[in-house]
Structure formats: C-alpha cells, structure tokens
N, C-alpha and C positions, 0 to 999 in steps of 0.2 A: 573513475568511480571503482570501488571495490565492494566486495560482499559486506564488509563491516559498515562501510558508508551507507550502503543500501538499507541495512537493518536499522541504522540510526535514523536515517531520513524518514523511514516509515513509522518509527516510534514517535517522532516529533509531530506527525500528523495528529495524534490524539491530543496533544497539547494545543495545537492550532485549532482543532475542531472544538475543544472545550472553550477556548477563548471566544470563538464565534458564537457558541451557544450562550455564553455569559454576556455577550455583547460588549466584550472588553475592548473592542476596536483592534485595528492593526491587521485583521484577517479579511481578505477579500476572496471569498469563494463563491462560486455558483455551482449548482448541482450538476450541470452538464460537464463543466471542466473537472470537477472533483471526481466524476465517474469515468473520466477518460484516462485509462491506464497508460496510454502512450504519451501523455503530456509531462509526466514527472520525469526527473532525471533517471531514476531507476528503470522506468518503462522504456526510455530511449536507449539506455545502456543494454538492457536485456535483449532487445531486438536488434541492437547494433553490435558493439564489441562483445557483449555477453553471449551473443548467438554462437560463439565458438564452443560453448558448452552444450549445444542442442543435442549432441549425441549421448549425453548422460541421462540416466533414467529420471533424475529430479528436475531437469530443465522445464519440461512441459507442465509439471506440477507447479513450479514457481510461476510460470506464465499464467496458469489458470488461477492460482491463489492470489496473484497480484491483481488480476482483473476483478476477482471477487472482493478483495480489499477495497478497491476503488468503487465498486458498486455499493458497498456498505458505507463508505465515506459519503457518496452521493446521497444516500438515503438520510444520513444525519443532516446534511446541508439542506435537503429538500424539506425536512421537518422544520428547520429554522426558517426557511423561505415561507413556509405556511404559517409561521407564527406559533408553532407548537414546540416550545423549548423543552418542555417536560418529556415529550416523546423523543425529541432529538437527544436528550441526555440518556434516556433509556436505550436508544439505538446505539449511542456511543459506547456505553458500558456493557452492552449486550453483543449484538451481532458484529459491530465494528471491532470491539475488543477481541472477540474470538477469531475474526478474520485476520487481525493483526498478528496474533500469536501464531496462527497457522502459517501465515506468510513468513514470519521470522524463522519458524522451524523448517520450512521448506528451503529457505535461503541457506540456512546452516547445512542442511543436507546437500544442497547443490555445491556449496563451498567444499564440503568433504569429498564429494565425488570429483569435483574439478581438480583437486590435488592428486587424485589417483589416475587421472586421464592424462596421457601424454599428448600434448597438443603441438601442432607444427609451429 
C-alpha cells in the first residue's frame, strides 16, 4: 500500500456507504466493523509498515483522523441499522464527508513529510 492507494480506498468508502443506504446490495457492513480503524488495509498499513513515518509531525494526526473517519462511518452504518436512511444520508454527506476530506488532507501532509525524512 502507498499513500495514494490509501486515499483512494477511503474515497471509495463513501460510494460503498451510499450503496448501503440506498439498499443497493453488495455491501456488507456492520457498525462495529465499520468503526474499527484497524480492520481496513490502511489501518493495518499505518500501524505496520507505515509506522516508519511515526517520527513525522503528521503521523499521529493521520492516525487520529483515520480513527475519526471510521467513527463517522460507523455512525452512518448505525443509522442504517436503525432503519433511519434519511439520517444516514445526512451523516454521510455531513460528518462523514468532512472526516473524509480531513483524512485525505492529513495523508497528503504525511506523504509530503515522508518524502523529506531520511528513513533507514
């Protein structure tokens, strides 16, 4: 995984959540799994191989914003689980969208800082 893959993967979450809300099928989420930032490929990467960047100022910001992103995704799924698709769509286009933008911006910053850091 690389930074660009991470950003793309998290942009796809919005599409998947929208499908879930629309009951379009093909999406199997539960709010607990959606909220677990360690389950997605980026979460595993940032705590594994990506931890080599932990000395950069942006690393902890990315970790924090990634966790917030997943908390917002879980809230969208929770609303669907409760049968409130209108509230789920509002959360998707509100808090989730904001968290997604913040995460992408933080990953871009980490990518920039990682290029400037000499790693072993």
